[in-house]
PDB file with SEQRES, HELIX, SHEET and CRYST1 records, atoms N, CA, C and O in Angstrom:
SEQRES   1 A   79  MET GLU LEU SER ARG VAL SER LYS LYS PHE LEU THR SER          
SEQRES   2 A   79  ILE PRO ALA GLY VAL ARG LYS VAL LEU GLY LEU GLU VAL          
SEQRES   3 A   79  GLY ASP ILE LEU VAL TRP ASN VAL GLU GLY ASP LYS VAL          
SEQRES   4 A   79  ILE VAL ARG VAL MET LYS ASN PRO VAL LYS ALA LEU ARG          
SEQRES   5 A   79  GLY LYS TYR ASP ASP PRO SER LEU THR TYR GLU PHE VAL          
SEQRES   6 A   79  GLU GLU GLU ALA ASP LYS LEU LEU MET LYS GLU VAL ARG          
SEQRES   7 A   79  LYS                                                          
HELIX    1 AA1 ALA A   16  LEU A   22  1                                   7    
HELIX    2 AA2 PRO A   47  LEU A   51  1                                   5    
HELIX    3 AA3 TYR A   62  ARG A   78  1                                  17    
SHEET    1 AA1 2 ILE A  29  GLU A  35  0                                        
SHEET    2 AA1 2 LYS A  38  MET A  44 -1                                        
CRYST1    1.000    1.000    1.000  90.00  90.00  90.00 P 1           1          
ATOM      1  N   MET A   1      -0.451 -17.013  18.003  1.00  0.00           N  
ATOM      2  CA  MET A   1      -0.902 -15.629  18.168  1.00  0.00           C  
ATOM      3  C   MET A   1       0.330 -14.824  18.486  1.00  0.00           C  
ATOM      4  O   MET A   1       1.194 -15.247  19.254  1.00  0.00           O  
ATOM      5  N   GLU A   2       0.397 -13.648  17.877  1.00  0.00           N  
ATOM      6  CA  GLU A   2       1.512 -12.690  18.075  1.00  0.00           C  
ATOM      7  C   GLU A   2       0.950 -11.488  18.842  1.00  0.00           C  
ATOM      8  O   GLU A   2      -0.210 -11.120  18.659  1.00  0.00           O  
ATOM      9  N   LEU A   3       1.759 -10.892  19.685  1.00  0.00           N  
ATOM     10  CA  LEU A   3       1.383  -9.736  20.488  1.00  0.00           C  
ATOM     11  C   LEU A   3       2.314  -8.595  20.249  1.00  0.00           C  
ATOM     12  O   LEU A   3       3.492  -8.797  19.956  1.00  0.00           O  
ATOM     13  N   SER A   4       1.788  -7.356  20.374  1.00  0.00           N  
ATOM     14  CA  SER A   4       2.630  -6.148  20.394  1.00  0.00           C  
ATOM     15  C   SER A   4       1.934  -5.113  21.286  1.00  0.00           C  
ATOM     16  O   SER A   4       0.713  -5.135  21.438  1.00  0.00           O  
ATOM     17  N   ARG A   5       2.684  -4.254  21.844  1.00  0.00           N  
ATOM     18  CA  ARG A   5       2.150  -3.240  22.763  1.00  0.00           C  
ATOM     19  C   ARG A   5       2.075  -1.883  22.061  1.00  0.00           C  
ATOM     20  O   ARG A   5       2.936  -1.558  21.244  1.00  0.00           O  
ATOM     21  N   VAL A   6       1.047  -1.090  22.379  1.00  0.00           N  
ATOM     22  CA  VAL A   6       0.870   0.233  21.853  1.00  0.00           C  
ATOM     23  C   VAL A   6       1.599   1.226  22.786  1.00  0.00           C  
ATOM     24  O   VAL A   6       1.414   1.185  24.002  1.00  0.00           O  
ATOM     25  N   SER A   7       2.421   2.109  22.210  1.00  0.00           N  
ATOM     26  CA  SER A   7       3.187   3.069  23.023  1.00  0.00           C  
ATOM     27  C   SER A   7       2.343   4.275  23.345  1.00  0.00           C  
ATOM     28  O   SER A   7       1.199   4.392  22.906  1.00  0.00           O  
ATOM     29  N   LYS A   8       2.939   5.198  24.141  1.00  0.00           N  
ATOM     30  CA  LYS A   8       2.248   6.441  24.498  1.00  0.00           C  
ATOM     31  C   LYS A   8       1.846   7.274  23.275  1.00  0.00           C  
ATOM     32  O   LYS A   8       0.860   8.010  23.312  1.00  0.00           O  
ATOM     33  N   LYS A   9       2.622   7.146  22.193  1.00  0.00           N  
ATOM     34  CA  LYS A   9       2.337   7.858  20.955  1.00  0.00           C  
ATOM     35  C   LYS A   9       1.517   7.015  19.976  1.00  0.00           C  
ATOM     36  O   LYS A   9       1.426   7.337  18.792  1.00  0.00           O  
ATOM     37  N   PHE A  10       0.914   5.916  20.493  1.00  0.00           N  
ATOM     38  CA  PHE A  10       0.074   5.007  19.714  1.00  0.00           C  
ATOM     39  C   PHE A  10       0.843   4.331  18.588  1.00  0.00           C  
ATOM     40  O   PHE A  10       0.266   4.060  17.534  1.00  0.00           O  
ATOM     41  N   LEU A  11       2.121   4.054  18.780  1.00  0.00           N  
ATOM     42  CA  LEU A  11       2.903   3.326  17.856  1.00  0.00           C  
ATOM     43  C   LEU A  11       3.026   1.893  18.323  1.00  0.00           C  
ATOM     44  O   LEU A  11       2.954   1.631  19.523  1.00  0.00           O  
ATOM     45  N   THR A  12       3.207   0.970  17.415  1.00  0.00           N  
ATOM     46  CA  THR A  12       3.441  -0.431  17.771  1.00  0.00           C  
ATOM     47  C   THR A  12       4.404  -1.035  16.770  1.00  0.00           C  
ATOM     48  O   THR A  12       4.610  -0.483  15.689  1.00  0.00           O  
ATOM     49  N   SER A  13       4.990  -2.159  17.123  1.00  0.00           N  
ATOM     50  CA  SER A  13       5.886  -2.896  16.201  1.00  0.00           C  
ATOM     51  C   SER A  13       5.114  -4.101  15.682  1.00  0.00           C  
ATOM     52  O   SER A  13       4.288  -4.697  16.372  1.00  0.00           O  
ATOM     53  N   ILE A  14       5.419  -4.424  14.451  1.00  0.00           N  
ATOM     54  CA  ILE A  14       4.825  -5.622  13.846  1.00  0.00           C  
ATOM     55  C   ILE A  14       5.741  -6.809  14.200  1.00  0.00           C  
ATOM     56  O   ILE A  14       6.914  -6.813  13.825  1.00  0.00           O  
ATOM     57  N   PRO A  15       5.213  -7.813  14.918  1.00  0.00           N  
ATOM     58  CA  PRO A  15       6.026  -8.930  15.326  1.00  0.00           C  
ATOM     59  C   PRO A  15       6.748  -9.584  14.123  1.00  0.00           C  
ATOM     60  O   PRO A  15       6.219  -9.639  13.013  1.00  0.00           O  
ATOM     61  N   ALA A  16       7.940 -10.062  14.381  1.00  0.00           N  
ATOM     62  CA  ALA A  16       8.752 -10.670  13.334  1.00  0.00           C  
ATOM     63  C   ALA A  16       8.064 -11.786  12.603  1.00  0.00           C  
ATOM     64  O   ALA A  16       8.201 -11.913  11.386  1.00  0.00           O  
ATOM     65  N   GLY A  17       7.309 -12.616  13.341  1.00  0.00           N  
ATOM     66  CA  GLY A  17       6.604 -13.736  12.704  1.00  0.00           C  
ATOM     67  C   GLY A  17       5.587 -13.283  11.713  1.00  0.00           C  
ATOM     68  O   GLY A  17       5.404 -13.906  10.667  1.00  0.00           O  
ATOM     69  N   VAL A  18       4.898 -12.166  12.038  1.00  0.00           N  
ATOM     70  CA  VAL A  18       3.880 -11.614  11.151  1.00  0.00           C  
ATOM     71  C   VAL A  18       4.542 -10.993   9.919  1.00  0.00           C  
ATOM     72  O   VAL A  18       4.079 -11.165   8.791  1.00  0.00           O  
ATOM     73  N   ARG A  19       5.656 -10.254  10.167  1.00  0.00           N  
ATOM     74  CA  ARG A  19       6.412  -9.659   9.029  1.00  0.00           C  
ATOM     75  C   ARG A  19       6.855 -10.721   8.050  1.00  0.00           C  
ATOM     76  O   ARG A  19       6.765 -10.548   6.834  1.00  0.00           O  
ATOM     77  N   LYS A  20       7.335 -11.827   8.600  1.00  0.00           N  
ATOM     78  CA  LYS A  20       7.839 -12.897   7.749  1.00  0.00           C  
ATOM     79  C   LYS A  20       6.714 -13.553   6.906  1.00  0.00           C  
ATOM     80  O   LYS A  20       6.840 -13.735   5.695  1.00  0.00           O  
ATOM     81  N   VAL A  21       5.613 -13.896   7.604  1.00  0.00           N  
ATOM     82  CA  VAL A  21       4.468 -14.524   6.894  1.00  0.00           C  
ATOM     83  C   VAL A  21       3.931 -13.623   5.780  1.00  0.00           C  
ATOM     84  O   VAL A  21       3.596 -14.090   4.691  1.00  0.00           O  
ATOM     85  N   LEU A  22       3.854 -12.295   6.082  1.00  0.00           N  
ATOM     86  CA  LEU A  22       3.310 -11.378   5.097  1.00  0.00           C  
ATOM     87  C   LEU A  22       4.334 -10.904   4.070  1.00  0.00           C  
ATOM     88  O   LEU A  22       3.981 -10.265   3.079  1.00  0.00           O  
ATOM     89  N   GLY A  23       5.598 -11.221   4.313  1.00  0.00           N  
ATOM     90  CA  GLY A  23       6.636 -10.768   3.396  1.00  0.00           C  
ATOM     91  C   GLY A  23       6.818  -9.270   3.395  1.00  0.00           C  
ATOM     92  O   GLY A  23       7.147  -8.679   2.367  1.00  0.00           O  
ATOM     93  N   LEU A  24       6.604  -8.644   4.556  1.00  0.00           N  
ATOM     94  CA  LEU A  24       6.687  -7.180   4.655  1.00  0.00           C  
ATOM     95  C   LEU A  24       8.098  -6.682   4.383  1.00  0.00           C  
ATOM     96  O   LEU A  24       9.081  -7.302   4.791  1.00  0.00           O  
ATOM     97  N   GLU A  25       8.183  -5.567   3.696  1.00  0.00           N  
ATOM     98  CA  GLU A  25       9.459  -4.913   3.398  1.00  0.00           C  
ATOM     99  C   GLU A  25       9.292  -3.445   3.703  1.00  0.00           C  
ATOM    100  O   GLU A  25       8.172  -2.939   3.781  1.00  0.00           O  
ATOM    101  N   VAL A  26      10.417  -2.755   3.878  1.00  0.00           N  
ATOM    102  CA  VAL A  26      10.393  -1.312   4.096  1.00  0.00           C  
ATOM    103  C   VAL A  26       9.694  -0.645   2.931  1.00  0.00           C  
ATOM    104  O   VAL A  26       9.980  -0.968   1.778  1.00  0.00           O  
ATOM    105  N   GLY A  27       8.788   0.272   3.200  1.00  0.00           N  
ATOM    106  CA  GLY A  27       8.056   0.965   2.133  1.00  0.00           C  
ATOM    107  C   GLY A  27       6.711   0.403   1.809  1.00  0.00           C  
ATOM    108  O   GLY A  27       5.895   1.059   1.161  1.00  0.00           O  
ATOM    109  N   ASP A  28       6.461  -0.837   2.264  1.00  0.00           N  
ATOM    110  CA  ASP A  28       5.103  -1.425   2.032  1.00  0.00           C  
ATOM    111  C   ASP A  28       4.091  -0.568   2.817  1.00  0.00           C  
ATOM    112  O   ASP A  28       4.422   0.089   3.804  1.00  0.00           O  
ATOM    113  N   ILE A  29       2.874  -0.610   2.338  1.00  0.00           N  
ATOM    114  CA  ILE A  29       1.779   0.198   2.938  1.00  0.00           C  
ATOM    115  C   ILE A  29       0.811  -0.767   3.598  1.00  0.00           C  
ATOM    116  O   ILE A  29       0.459  -1.798   3.023  1.00  0.00           O  
ATOM    117  N   LEU A  30       0.377  -0.427   4.817  1.00  0.00           N  
ATOM    118  CA  LEU A  30      -0.627  -1.218   5.523  1.00  0.00           C  
ATOM    119  C   LEU A  30      -1.957  -0.517   5.364  1.00  0.00           C  
ATOM    120  O   LEU A  30      -2.086   0.684   5.603  1.00  0.00           O  
ATOM    121  N   VAL A  31      -2.938  -1.294   4.956  1.00  0.00           N  
ATOM    122  CA  VAL A  31      -4.303  -0.787   4.778  1.00  0.00           C  
ATOM    123  C   VAL A  31      -5.158  -1.315   5.940  1.00  0.00           C  
ATOM    124  O   VAL A  31      -5.314  -2.524   6.105  1.00  0.00           O  
ATOM    125  N   TRP A  32      -5.705  -0.397   6.736  1.00  0.00           N  
ATOM    126  CA  TRP A  32      -6.431  -0.760   7.944  1.00  0.00           C  
ATOM    127  C   TRP A  32      -7.941  -0.635   7.723  1.00  0.00           C  
ATOM    128  O   TRP A  32      -8.414   0.411   7.276  1.00  0.00           O  
ATOM    129  N   ASN A  33      -8.698  -1.685   8.029  1.00  0.00           N  
ATOM    130  CA  ASN A  33     -10.170  -1.642   7.984  1.00  0.00           C  
ATOM    131  C   ASN A  33     -10.681  -2.093   9.316  1.00  0.00           C  
ATOM    132  O   ASN A  33     -10.234  -3.110   9.847  1.00  0.00           O  
ATOM    133  N   VAL A  34     -11.660  -1.315   9.894  1.00  0.00           N  
ATOM    134  CA  VAL A  34     -12.255  -1.686  11.176  1.00  0.00           C  
ATOM    135  C   VAL A  34     -13.629  -2.256  10.886  1.00  0.00           C  
ATOM    136  O   VAL A  34     -14.451  -1.624  10.223  1.00  0.00           O  
ATOM    137  N   GLU A  35     -13.868  -3.445  11.385  1.00  0.00           N  
ATOM    138  CA  GLU A  35     -15.135  -4.118  11.234  1.00  0.00           C  
ATOM    139  C   GLU A  35     -15.653  -4.550  12.612  1.00  0.00           C  
ATOM    140  O   GLU A  35     -15.285  -5.609  13.120  1.00  0.00           O  
ATOM    141  N   GLY A  36     -16.503  -3.719  13.201  1.00  0.00           N  
ATOM    142  CA  GLY A  36     -16.942  -3.945  14.557  1.00  0.00           C  
ATOM    143  C   GLY A  36     -15.787  -3.775  15.494  1.00  0.00           C  
ATOM    144  O   GLY A  36     -15.167  -2.712  15.527  1.00  0.00           O  
ATOM    145  N   ASP A  37     -15.469  -4.830  16.284  1.00  0.00           N  
ATOM    146  CA  ASP A  37     -14.369  -4.754  17.203  1.00  0.00           C  
ATOM    147  C   ASP A  37     -13.098  -5.400  16.642  1.00  0.00           C  
ATOM    148  O   ASP A  37     -12.150  -5.651  17.386  1.00  0.00           O  
ATOM    149  N   LYS A  38     -13.075  -5.667  15.342  1.00  0.00           N  
ATOM    150  CA  LYS A  38     -11.951  -6.307  14.731  1.00  0.00           C  
ATOM    151  C   LYS A  38     -11.279  -5.347  13.743  1.00  0.00           C  
ATOM    152  O   LYS A  38     -11.930  -4.521  13.103  1.00  0.00           O  
ATOM    153  N   VAL A  39      -9.938  -5.488  13.645  1.00  0.00           N  
ATOM    154  CA  VAL A  39      -9.173  -4.723  12.680  1.00  0.00           C  
ATOM    155  C   VAL A  39      -8.586  -5.677  11.629  1.00  0.00           C  
ATOM    156  O   VAL A  39      -7.935  -6.664  11.971  1.00  0.00           O  
ATOM    157  N   ILE A  40      -8.816  -5.383  10.406  1.00  0.00           N  
ATOM    158  CA  ILE A  40      -8.257  -6.180   9.296  1.00  0.00           C  
ATOM    159  C   ILE A  40      -7.189  -5.348   8.646  1.00  0.00           C  
ATOM    160  O   ILE A  40      -7.447  -4.233   8.191  1.00  0.00           O  
ATOM    161  N   VAL A  41      -5.975  -5.889   8.600  1.00  0.00           N  
ATOM    162  CA  VAL A  41      -4.829  -5.167   8.045  1.00  0.00           C  
ATOM    163  C   VAL A  41      -4.400  -5.937   6.772  1.00  0.00           C  
ATOM    164  O   VAL A  41      -4.111  -7.133   6.802  1.00  0.00           O  
ATOM    165  N   ARG A  42      -4.377  -5.184   5.660  1.00  0.00           N  
ATOM    166  CA  ARG A  42      -3.906  -5.761   4.412  1.00  0.00           C  
ATOM    167  C   ARG A  42      -2.594  -5.094   4.031  1.00  0.00           C  
ATOM    168  O   ARG A  42      -2.330  -3.963   4.439  1.00  0.00           O  
ATOM    169  N   VAL A  43      -1.779  -5.781   3.259  1.00  0.00           N  
ATOM    170  CA  VAL A  43      -0.511  -5.246   2.812  1.00  0.00           C  
ATOM    171  C   VAL A  43      -0.602  -4.847   1.360  1.00  0.00           C  
ATOM    172  O   VAL A  43      -1.025  -5.619   0.500  1.00  0.00           O  
ATOM    173  N   MET A  44      -0.184  -3.591   1.106  1.00  0.00           N  
ATOM    174  CA  MET A  44      -0.054  -3.107  -0.271  1.00  0.00           C  
ATOM    175  C   MET A  44       1.455  -2.955  -0.487  1.00  0.00           C  
ATOM    176  O   MET A  44       2.100  -2.124   0.153  1.00  0.00           O  
ATOM    177  N   LYS A  45       1.997  -3.746  -1.373  1.00  0.00           N  
ATOM    178  CA  LYS A  45       3.427  -3.717  -1.598  1.00  0.00           C  
ATOM    179  C   LYS A  45       3.859  -2.338  -2.058  1.00  0.00           C  
ATOM    180  O   LYS A  45       3.092  -1.622  -2.701  1.00  0.00           O  
ATOM    181  N   ASN A  46       5.064  -1.972  -1.735  1.00  0.00           N  
ATOM    182  CA  ASN A  46       5.640  -0.651  -2.064  1.00  0.00           C  
ATOM    183  C   ASN A  46       5.457  -0.418  -3.550  1.00  0.00           C  
ATOM    184  O   ASN A  46       6.095  -1.094  -4.357  1.00  0.00           O  
ATOM    185  N   PRO A  47       4.591   0.532  -3.942  1.00  0.00           N  
ATOM    186  CA  PRO A  47       4.304   0.699  -5.400  1.00  0.00           C  
ATOM    187  C   PRO A  47       5.519   1.132  -6.200  1.00  0.00           C  
ATOM    188  O   PRO A  47       5.674   0.736  -7.355  1.00  0.00           O  
ATOM    189  N   VAL A  48       6.382   1.939  -5.602  1.00  0.00           N  
ATOM    190  CA  VAL A  48       7.557   2.399  -6.342  1.00  0.00           C  
ATOM    191  C   VAL A  48       8.511   1.241  -6.612  1.00  0.00           C  
ATOM    192  O   VAL A  48       9.023   1.093  -7.722  1.00  0.00           O  
ATOM    193  N   LYS A  49       8.745   0.420  -5.588  1.00  0.00           N  
ATOM    194  CA  LYS A  49       9.609  -0.727  -5.771  1.00  0.00           C  
ATOM    195  C   LYS A  49       9.004  -1.735  -6.733  1.00  0.00           C  
ATOM    196  O   LYS A  49       9.719  -2.338  -7.534  1.00  0.00           O  
ATOM    197  N   ALA A  50       7.701  -1.920  -6.659  1.00  0.00           N  
ATOM    198  CA  ALA A  50       7.050  -2.893  -7.552  1.00  0.00           C  
ATOM    199  C   ALA A  50       7.148  -2.513  -9.013  1.00  0.00           C  
ATOM    200  O   ALA A  50       7.230  -3.381  -9.882  1.00  0.00           O  
ATOM    201  N   LEU A  51       7.140  -1.198  -9.292  1.00  0.00           N  
ATOM    202  CA  LEU A  51       7.153  -0.736 -10.665  1.00  0.00           C  
ATOM    203  C   LEU A  51       8.563  -0.432 -11.211  1.00  0.00           C  
ATOM    204  O   LEU A  51       8.772  -0.361 -12.422  1.00  0.00           O  
ATOM    205  N   ARG A  52       9.504  -0.258 -10.298  1.00  0.00           N  
ATOM    206  CA  ARG A  52      10.860   0.111 -10.726  1.00  0.00           C  
ATOM    207  C   ARG A  52      11.448  -0.876 -11.714  1.00  0.00           C  
ATOM    208  O   ARG A  52      11.526  -2.071 -11.429  1.00  0.00           O  
ATOM    209  N   GLY A  53      11.853  -0.398 -12.843  1.00  0.00           N  
ATOM    210  CA  GLY A  53      12.459  -1.275 -13.842  1.00  0.00           C  
ATOM    211  C   GLY A  53      11.486  -1.964 -14.764  1.00  0.00           C  
ATOM    212  O   GLY A  53      11.914  -2.564 -15.751  1.00  0.00           O  
ATOM    213  N   LYS A  54      10.207  -1.910 -14.495  1.00  0.00           N  
ATOM    214  CA  LYS A  54       9.235  -2.636 -15.332  1.00  0.00           C  
ATOM    215  C   LYS A  54       8.923  -1.882 -16.620  1.00  0.00           C  
ATOM    216  O   LYS A  54       8.555  -2.467 -17.639  1.00  0.00           O  
ATOM    217  N   TYR A  55       9.083  -0.559 -16.538  1.00  0.00           N  
ATOM    218  CA  TYR A  55       8.687   0.255 -17.693  1.00  0.00           C  
ATOM    219  C   TYR A  55       9.871   1.153 -18.077  1.00  0.00           C  
ATOM    220  O   TYR A  55      10.096   2.195 -17.461  1.00  0.00           O  
ATOM    221  N   ASP A  56      10.619   0.738 -19.096  1.00  0.00           N  
ATOM    222  CA  ASP A  56      11.772   1.464 -19.528  1.00  0.00           C  
ATOM    223  C   ASP A  56      11.407   2.256 -20.770  1.00  0.00           C  
ATOM    224  O   ASP A  56      11.935   1.994 -21.850  1.00  0.00           O  
ATOM    225  N   ASP A  57      10.506   3.224 -20.628  1.00  0.00           N  
ATOM    226  CA  ASP A  57       9.978   4.038 -21.724  1.00  0.00           C  
ATOM    227  C   ASP A  57      10.111   5.483 -21.348  1.00  0.00           C  
ATOM    228  O   ASP A  57       9.404   5.954 -20.457  1.00  0.00           O  
ATOM    229  N   PRO A  58      11.016   6.224 -22.014  1.00  0.00           N  
ATOM    230  CA  PRO A  58      11.209   7.647 -21.630  1.00  0.00           C  
ATOM    231  C   PRO A  58       9.997   8.507 -21.842  1.00  0.00           C  
ATOM    232  O   PRO A  58       9.899   9.570 -21.229  1.00  0.00           O  
ATOM    233  N   SER A  59       9.053   8.096 -22.691  1.00  0.00           N  
ATOM    234  CA  SER A  59       7.848   8.930 -22.876  1.00  0.00           C  
ATOM    235  C   SER A  59       6.847   8.697 -21.761  1.00  0.00           C  
ATOM    236  O   SER A  59       5.865   9.432 -21.653  1.00  0.00           O  
ATOM    237  N   LEU A  60       7.072   7.700 -20.937  1.00  0.00           N  
ATOM    238  CA  LEU A  60       6.153   7.371 -19.858  1.00  0.00           C  
ATOM    239  C   LEU A  60       6.497   8.249 -18.617  1.00  0.00           C  
ATOM    240  O   LEU A  60       7.107   7.788 -17.653  1.00  0.00           O  
ATOM    241  N   THR A  61       6.084   9.496 -18.694  1.00  0.00           N  
ATOM    242  CA  THR A  61       6.348  10.437 -17.611  1.00  0.00           C  
ATOM    243  C   THR A  61       5.248  10.445 -16.607  1.00  0.00           C  
ATOM    244  O   THR A  61       4.155   9.937 -16.857  1.00  0.00           O  
ATOM    245  N   TYR A  62       5.535  11.032 -15.443  1.00  0.00           N  
ATOM    246  CA  TYR A  62       4.517  11.177 -14.394  1.00  0.00           C  
ATOM    247  C   TYR A  62       3.294  11.928 -14.922  1.00  0.00           C  
ATOM    248  O   TYR A  62       2.157  11.532 -14.664  1.00  0.00           O  
ATOM    249  N   GLU A  63       3.537  13.025 -15.671  1.00  0.00           N  
ATOM    250  CA  GLU A  63       2.445  13.845 -16.169  1.00  0.00           C  
ATOM    251  C   GLU A  63       1.562  13.041 -17.148  1.00  0.00           C  
ATOM    252  O   GLU A  63       0.335  13.129 -17.106  1.00  0.00           O  
ATOM    253  N   PHE A  64       2.201  12.269 -18.014  1.00  0.00           N  
ATOM    254  CA  PHE A  64       1.462  11.446 -18.954  1.00  0.00           C  
ATOM    255  C   PHE A  64       0.563  10.448 -18.248  1.00  0.00           C  
ATOM    256  O   PHE A  64      -0.611  10.296 -18.586  1.00  0.00           O  
ATOM    257  N   VAL A  65       1.135   9.772 -17.263  1.00  0.00           N  
ATOM    258  CA  VAL A  65       0.402   8.740 -16.490  1.00  0.00           C  
ATOM    259  C   VAL A  65      -0.796   9.428 -15.755  1.00  0.00           C  
ATOM    260  O   VAL A  65      -1.907   8.897 -15.748  1.00  0.00           O  
ATOM    261  N   GLU A  66      -0.555  10.584 -15.155  1.00  0.00           N  
ATOM    262  CA  GLU A  66      -1.624  11.310 -14.441  1.00  0.00           C  
ATOM    263  C   GLU A  66      -2.735  11.713 -15.380  1.00  0.00           C  
ATOM    264  O   GLU A  66      -3.909  11.599 -15.025  1.00  0.00           O  
ATOM    265  N   GLU A  67      -2.397  12.187 -16.587  1.00  0.00           N  
ATOM    266  CA  GLU A  67      -3.420  12.594 -17.553  1.00  0.00           C  
ATOM    267  C   GLU A  67      -4.255  11.394 -17.979  1.00  0.00           C  
ATOM    268  O   GLU A  67      -5.479  11.484 -18.076  1.00  0.00           O  
ATOM    269  N   GLU A  68      -3.590  10.274 -18.232  1.00  0.00           N  
ATOM    270  CA  GLU A  68      -4.311   9.066 -18.619  1.00  0.00           C  
ATOM    271  C   GLU A  68      -5.204   8.567 -17.474  1.00  0.00           C  
ATOM    272  O   GLU A  68      -6.331   8.135 -17.716  1.00  0.00           O  
ATOM    273  N   ALA A  69      -4.721   8.622 -16.265  1.00  0.00           N  
ATOM    274  CA  ALA A  69      -5.538   8.191 -15.120  1.00  0.00           C  
ATOM    275  C   ALA A  69      -6.760   9.124 -14.973  1.00  0.00           C  
ATOM    276  O   ALA A  69      -7.862   8.653 -14.691  1.00  0.00           O  
ATOM    277  N   ASP A  70      -6.574  10.408 -15.158  1.00  0.00           N  
ATOM    278  CA  ASP A  70      -7.698  11.364 -15.090  1.00  0.00           C  
ATOM    279  C   ASP A  70      -8.731  11.038 -16.145  1.00  0.00           C  
ATOM    280  O   ASP A  70      -9.926  11.073 -15.849  1.00  0.00           O  
ATOM    281  N   LYS A  71      -8.326  10.724 -17.359  1.00  0.00           N  
ATOM    282  CA  LYS A  71      -9.235  10.378 -18.439  1.00  0.00           C  
ATOM    283  C   LYS A  71     -10.077   9.153 -18.050  1.00  0.00           C  
ATOM    284  O   LYS A  71     -11.296   9.139 -18.223  1.00  0.00           O  
ATOM    285  N   LEU A  72      -9.384   8.111 -17.512  1.00  0.00           N  
ATOM    286  CA  LEU A  72     -10.112   6.880 -17.107  1.00  0.00           C  
ATOM    287  C   LEU A  72     -11.072   7.172 -16.012  1.00  0.00           C  
ATOM    288  O   LEU A  72     -12.187   6.651 -16.026  1.00  0.00           O  
ATOM    289  N   LEU A  73     -10.690   7.995 -15.039  1.00  0.00           N  
ATOM    290  CA  LEU A  73     -11.590   8.346 -13.928  1.00  0.00           C  
ATOM    291  C   LEU A  73     -12.802   9.103 -14.460  1.00  0.00           C  
ATOM    292  O   LEU A  73     -13.923   8.830 -14.031  1.00  0.00           O  
ATOM    293  N   MET A  74     -12.616  10.012 -15.349  1.00  0.00           N  
ATOM    294  CA  MET A  74     -13.728  10.806 -15.886  1.00  0.00           C  
ATOM    295  C   MET A  74     -14.699   9.903 -16.660  1.00  0.00           C  
ATOM    296  O   MET A  74     -15.912  10.103 -16.598  1.00  0.00           O  
ATOM    297  N   LYS A  75     -14.169   8.914 -17.386  1.00  0.00           N  
ATOM    298  CA  LYS A  75     -15.055   7.979 -18.064  1.00  0.00           C  
ATOM    299  C   LYS A  75     -15.896   7.226 -17.062  1.00  0.00           C  
ATOM    300  O   LYS A  75     -17.090   7.018 -17.277  1.00  0.00           O  
ATOM    301  N   GLU A  76     -15.275   6.810 -15.955  1.00  0.00           N  
ATOM    302  CA  GLU A  76     -15.993   6.044 -14.913  1.00  0.00           C  
ATOM    303  C   GLU A  76     -17.081   6.916 -14.239  1.00  0.00           C  
ATOM    304  O   GLU A  76     -18.165   6.429 -13.917  1.00  0.00           O  
ATOM    305  N   VAL A  77     -16.776   8.180 -14.038  1.00  0.00           N  
ATOM    306  CA  VAL A  77     -17.734   9.107 -13.382  1.00  0.00           C  
ATOM    307  C   VAL A  77     -18.938   9.314 -14.281  1.00  0.00           C  
ATOM    308  O   VAL A  77     -20.062   9.402 -13.787  1.00  0.00           O  
ATOM    309  N   ARG A  78     -18.733   9.395 -15.587  1.00  0.00           N  
ATOM    310  CA  ARG A  78     -19.858   9.651 -16.530  1.00  0.00           C  
ATOM    311  C   ARG A  78     -20.809   8.468 -16.658  1.00  0.00           C  
ATOM    312  O   ARG A  78     -21.938   8.643 -17.115  1.00  0.00           O  
ATOM    313  N   LYS A  79     -20.376   7.251 -16.260  1.00  0.00           N  
ATOM    314  CA  LYS A  79     -21.249   6.064 -16.350  1.00  0.00           C  
ATOM    315  C   LYS A  79     -22.458   6.163 -15.474  1.00  0.00           C  
ATOM    316  O   LYS A  79     -23.277   5.244 -15.446  1.00  0.00           O  
TER     317      LYS A  79                                                      
END                                                                             
């Protein structure tokens, strides 16, 4: 079991053992779910770091990706 203390500003540190087991890196996102009196924390790897270098296509711009995502979302909403 790992422990950490909550500060006056409600901040806490993630114990080194937990960081190591989860493979946490700077920029990763923590997703918090409360279930009764328990908190479940999941790790979402840094999306920018995960995608960097995977897509070397100059036509793959932010605007293009957003438009395509909007189209997919609208299809899902119409179902």
